[in-house]
LUMLUM-737766 format. One record per residue (C-alpha): residue number from 1; y, z, x; residue in three letters. Coordinates in steps of 0.5 Angstrom, whole numbers, plus 500, padded with zeros to 3 digits. Example, Ala and Ser with C-alpha at 12.3 -4.5 7.8 and 13.67 -1.06 7.14 Angstrom:
% LUMLUM-737766
(r 1, (491, 516, 525), ala) (r 2, (498, 514, 527), ser) 
***
This chain:
% LUMLUM-737766
(r 1, (320, 594, 458), met) (r 2, (321, 587, 460), cys) (r 3, (316, 581, 456), gly) (r 4, (311, 576, 458), ile) (r 5, (308, 570, 455), val) (r 6, (303, 565, 458), gly) (r 7, (301, 559, 454), leu) (r 8, (294, 555, 458), his) (r 9, (293, 549, 454), leu) (r 10, (286, 547, 453), arg) (r 11, (287, 540, 449), asp) (r 12, (291, 534, 454), pro) (r 13, (294, 531, 447), lys) (r 14, (299, 538, 447), leu) (r 15, (301, 538, 454), tyr) (r 16, (308, 534, 453), pro) (r 17, (309, 540, 448), gln) (r 18, (308, 546, 453), leu) (r 19, (315, 547, 455), gly) (r 20, (317, 546, 448), arg) (r 21, (313, 551, 446), leu) (r 22, (314, 556, 452), leu) (r 23, (321, 556, 450), glu) (r 24, (320, 559, 444), ala) (r 25, (315, 563, 446), met) (r 26, (321, 566, 451), ile) (r 27, (327, 567, 446), ile) (r 28, (323, 571, 442), gln) (r 29, (321, 576, 448), met) (r 30, (329, 575, 449), ser) (r 31, (331, 583, 446), glu) (r 32, (325, 586, 451), arg) (r 33, (329, 583, 458), gly) (r 34, (336, 581, 456), pro) (r 35, (337, 582, 464), asp) (r 36, (334, 575, 467), ser) (r 37, (329, 570, 465), ala) (r 38, (324, 567, 470), gly) (r 39, (318, 561, 468), val) (r 40, (313, 558, 471), ala) (r 41, (311, 551, 470), val) (r 42, (305, 548, 472), tyr) (r 43, (304, 540, 471), gly) (r 44, (311, 537, 470), asp) (r 45, (311, 530, 473), arg) (r 46, (318, 530, 472), arg) (r 47, (320, 534, 478), val) (r 48, (312, 534, 481), cys) (r 49, (310, 527, 481), pro) (r 50, (303, 527, 483), ala) (r 51, (301, 527, 490), gly) (r 52, (307, 531, 492), his) (r 53, (308, 537, 495), ala) (r 54, (312, 542, 491), val) (r 55, (317, 548, 493), val) (r 56, (322, 551, 489), ser) (r 57, (327, 555, 492), val) (r 58, (334, 560, 492), leu) (r 59, (338, 556, 496), ala) (r 60, (345, 560, 495), his) (r 61, (349, 555, 492), gly) (r 62, (348, 548, 497), ala) (r 63, (349, 541, 493), thr) (r 64, (343, 537, 493), ala) (r 65, (347, 533, 498), gln) (r 66, (347, 539, 503), asp) (r 67, (339, 540, 502), ile) (r 68, (338, 533, 503), arg) (r 69, (343, 532, 510), ala) (r 70, (338, 539, 512), ser) (r 71, (331, 535, 512), leu) (r 72, (332, 529, 514), pro) (r 73, (325, 528, 516), asp) (r 74, (322, 529, 509), ile) (r 75, (321, 522, 506), pro) (r 76, (323, 520, 499), glu) (r 77, (326, 527, 497), leu) (r 78, (326, 529, 490), his) (r 79, (331, 535, 488), ile) (r 80, (332, 538, 481), thr) (r 81, (337, 543, 481), gln) (r 82, (337, 548, 474), ala) (r 83, (342, 554, 475), gly) (r 84, (340, 558, 481), ala) (r 85, (334, 555, 482), thr) (r 86, (333, 548, 488), thr) (r 87, (325, 545, 486), val) (r 88, (323, 540, 492), leu) (r 89, (317, 536, 491), ala) (r 90, (316, 530, 497), ala) (r 91, (310, 526, 498), pro) (r 92, (307, 530, 504), val) (r 93, (303, 536, 505), arg) (r 94, (306, 543, 502), thr) (r 95, (305, 546, 509), ala) (r 96, (310, 540, 512), gly) (r 97, (315, 541, 507), leu) (r 98, (315, 549, 507), leu) (r 99, (316, 549, 515), asp) (r 100, (322, 544, 514), ala) (r 101, (324, 548, 509), val) (r 102, (324, 554, 512), arg) (r 103, (327, 551, 519), thr) (r 104, (333, 546, 515), gly) (r 105, (334, 551, 510), leu) (r 106, (334, 558, 513), pro) (r 107, (338, 562, 508), ala) (r 108, (334, 559, 503), ala) (r 109, (329, 563, 499), leu) (r 110, (322, 560, 498), ile) (r 111, (319, 563, 490), val) (r 112, (314, 558, 490), gly) (r 113, (310, 553, 493), ser) (r 114, (304, 548, 492), gly) (r 115, (302, 542, 489), thr) (r 116, (303, 543, 481), asp) (r 117, (308, 549, 481), leu) (r 118, (315, 549, 479), ala) (r 119, (318, 556, 478), val) (r 120, (325, 557, 476), tyr) (r 121, (329, 564, 476), lys) (r 122, (335, 567, 473), gly) (r 123, (340, 572, 471), thr) (r 124, (343, 573, 464), gly) (r 125, (340, 571, 457), ser) (r 126, (333, 568, 456), pro) (r 127, (335, 564, 451), arg) (r 128, (341, 560, 456), gly) (r 129, (336, 561, 462), leu) (r 130, (331, 557, 457), ala) (r 131, (337, 551, 457), ala) (r 132, (338, 551, 464), thr) (r 133, (332, 550, 467), tyr) (r 134, (331, 544, 461), his) (r 135, (324, 549, 459), leu) (r 136, (324, 544, 452), ala) (r 137, (323, 538, 456), ser) (r 138, (317, 540, 461), ala) (r 139, (310, 537, 460), gln) (r 140, (304, 540, 463), gly) (r 141, (298, 545, 462), trp) (r 142, (300, 551, 464), gln) (r 143, (306, 556, 464), gly) (r 144, (308, 562, 463), leu) (r 145, (314, 566, 462), gly) (r 146, (318, 573, 463), his) (r 147, (324, 577, 461), thr) (r 148, (326, 582, 465), arg) (r 149, (329, 589, 464), met) (r 150, (330, 591, 470), ala) (r 151, (328, 598, 473), thr) (r 152, (326, 598, 480), glu) (r 153, (330, 593, 483), ser) (r 154, (337, 589, 483), ala) (r 155, (338, 584, 477), val) (r 156, (338, 578, 481), thr) (r 157, (334, 571, 481), pro) (r 158, (330, 574, 487), gln) (r 159, (328, 580, 484), gly) (r 160, (326, 577, 477), cys) (r 161, (320, 574, 475), his) (r 162, (315, 571, 477), pro) (r 163, (313, 572, 484), phe) (r 164, (310, 566, 487), ser) (r 165, (307, 569, 494), val) (r 166, (301, 563, 494), gly) (r 167, (300, 557, 493), pro) (r 168, (301, 555, 486), asp) (r 169, (300, 562, 484), gln) (r 170, (304, 566, 480), cys) (r 171, (304, 573, 477), leu) (r 172, (308, 576, 472), val) (r 173, (308, 583, 470), his) (r 174, (310, 589, 465), asn) (r 175, (311, 596, 467), gly) (r 176, (312, 599, 473), ser) (r 177, (307, 601, 479), phe) (r 178, (308, 609, 481), ser) (r 179, (304, 608, 489), asn) (r 180, (307, 601, 490), his) (r 181, (311, 604, 497), ala) (r 182, (306, 606, 499), thr) (r 183, (301, 599, 499), ile) (r 184, (308, 595, 501), arg) (r 185, (307, 600, 506), arg) (r 186, (300, 599, 508), asp) (r 187, (301, 590, 507), leu) (r 188, (306, 591, 511), arg) (r 189, (302, 594, 517), asp) (r 190, (297, 589, 516), ala) (r 191, (304, 583, 518), gly) (r 192, (306, 582, 510), val) (r 193, (313, 580, 509), ala) (r 194, (316, 583, 503), phe) (r 195, (323, 578, 499), asp) (r 196, (325, 584, 495), ser) (r 197, (324, 592, 493), glu) (r 198, (321, 590, 486), asn) (r 199, (315, 594, 486), asp) (r 200, (312, 588, 482), ser) (r 201, (312, 583, 488), glu) (r 202, (307, 588, 491), val) (r 203, (302, 587, 486), gly) (r 204, (303, 579, 487), ala) (r 205, (302, 580, 495), arg) (r 206, (296, 585, 494), phe) (r 207, (293, 580, 489), val) (r 208, (295, 573, 494), ala) (r 209, (292, 576, 500), arg) (r 210, (286, 578, 496), arg) (r 211, (285, 570, 494), leu) (r 212, (287, 568, 501), ala) (r 213, (281, 573, 504), gln) (r 214, (276, 568, 499), gly) (r 215, (276, 573, 492), glu) (r 216, (277, 569, 485), asp) (r 217, (282, 572, 480), leu) (r 218, (278, 576, 476), glu) (r 219, (275, 580, 483), lys) (r 220, (282, 580, 486), ala) (r 221, (285, 583, 480), leu) (r 222, (279, 588, 479), arg) (r 223, (281, 591, 486), ala) (r 224, (288, 591, 484), leu) (r 225, (286, 596, 478), cys) (r 226, (282, 600, 483), glu) (r 227, (289, 601, 488), thr) (r 228, (294, 601, 483), phe) (r 229, (296, 607, 480), asp) (r 230, (302, 606, 474), gly) (r 231, (303, 602, 467), phe) (r 232, (302, 595, 467), tyr) (r 233, (300, 588, 464), thr) (r 234, (300, 583, 468), leu) (r 235, (299, 575, 467), leu) (r 236, (296, 571, 473), val) (r 237, (295, 564, 474), thr) (r 238, (293, 560, 479), ser) (r 239, (293, 552, 479), ala) (r 240, (286, 553, 475), asp) (r 241, (286, 559, 472), gly) (r 242, (289, 564, 467), phe) (r 243, (288, 572, 468), ala) (r 244, (290, 577, 464), val) (r 245, (289, 586, 465), val) (r 246, (292, 592, 463), arg) (r 247, (292, 599, 466), asp) (r 248, (288, 604, 464), ala) (r 249, (290, 606, 458), ile) (r 250, (294, 600, 456), ala) (r 251, (300, 603, 455), cys) (r 252, (304, 597, 456), lys) (r 253, (303, 591, 449), pro) (r 254, (300, 586, 450), ala) (r 255, (296, 580, 444), val) (r 256, (292, 575, 446), ile) (r 257, (290, 569, 442), ala) (r 258, (284, 563, 444), glu) (r 259, (284, 557, 441), thr) (r 260, (279, 550, 442), ala) (r 261, (286, 547, 444), ala) (r 262, (289, 553, 448), trp) (r 263, (289, 561, 451), val) (r 264, (296, 564, 449), ala) (r 265, (298, 571, 451), met) (r 266, (305, 575, 450), ala) (r 267, (307, 582, 449), ser) (r 268, (308, 581, 443), glu) (r 269, (305, 577, 436), tyr) (r 270, (311, 575, 435), arg) (r 271, (311, 570, 441), ala) (r 272, (305, 567, 439), leu) (r 273, (306, 567, 431), ala) (r 274, (310, 559, 432), gly) (r 275, (303, 556, 436), leu) (r 276, (300, 551, 432), pro) (r 277, (293, 553, 430), gly) (r 278, (295, 561, 430), ile) (r 279, (292, 562, 424), ala) (r 280, (285, 560, 426), asp) (r 281, (286, 563, 433), ala) (r 282, (282, 569, 435), arg) (r 283, (288, 574, 435), ile) (r 284, (286, 581, 439), phe) (r 285, (288, 586, 444), glu) (r 286, (286, 586, 451), pro) (r 287, (282, 593, 453), glu) (r 288, (284, 597, 459), pro) (r 289, (282, 595, 465), glu) (r 290, (278, 589, 463), arg) (r 291, (279, 582, 467), val) (r 292, (280, 577, 462), tyr) (r 293, (279, 570, 465), ala) (r 294, (280, 562, 463), trp) (r 295, (279, 556, 468), arg) (r 296, (281, 549, 467), arg) 
***
């Protein structure tokens, strides 16, 4: 079943409220996905200061002291630990921080990277995980969340959403891809590596590869619709983009609301009901296989 929420803020006056608004939205989706929950936040300078690269990892119990000792050449390393996830930030290039993490923390799983994106993953109740992530105090211009009811892979932090496999990119998915095994094999043949058996990761890897080849979010998601079979609602974000698409029969629920101050989507309207100005919002269900995209 699963639940998806996303919020793209147009009004900078709302940036300090991003986490509080996103937390309320994701808690409303708890019944749709009680197994685990993940969130991604763009522009939270508490954990990712301006001018810093940021890498989110599942570090398998490593303490902050362990991590510092493993990354001795990274200056001014900023470490934020939240449950299973550790977010690392430093005033270096993203590629340099990624290389250092892969070398110094070979057992850690990288679950997000870029210059603006912090990703948090964990198992347990969405309400409890939102508190673990200190989500209510997060700030920024964009965020998304996912509550999971596992169907395709184990209930583990690495198997939950969002999947962030490209710089400042994220994907959350409600549904299932019926031909994901074939597409995974084709991507592996092309040199793409995978971190889990989750079918949603296949979609994220597909989109990331298209974006790396120079396509924009709209074109990449149109290609996904032409390639993937199954039932799905997808929310995909980049540093400056926010896009939603559903399968050909719109099997999985989705609602979009839009005002001059923000754009939001959720699996159910109740997750949108507390947003400021919702009474004046344009509210609609996205049409099948139509890509809806907004830019910062």
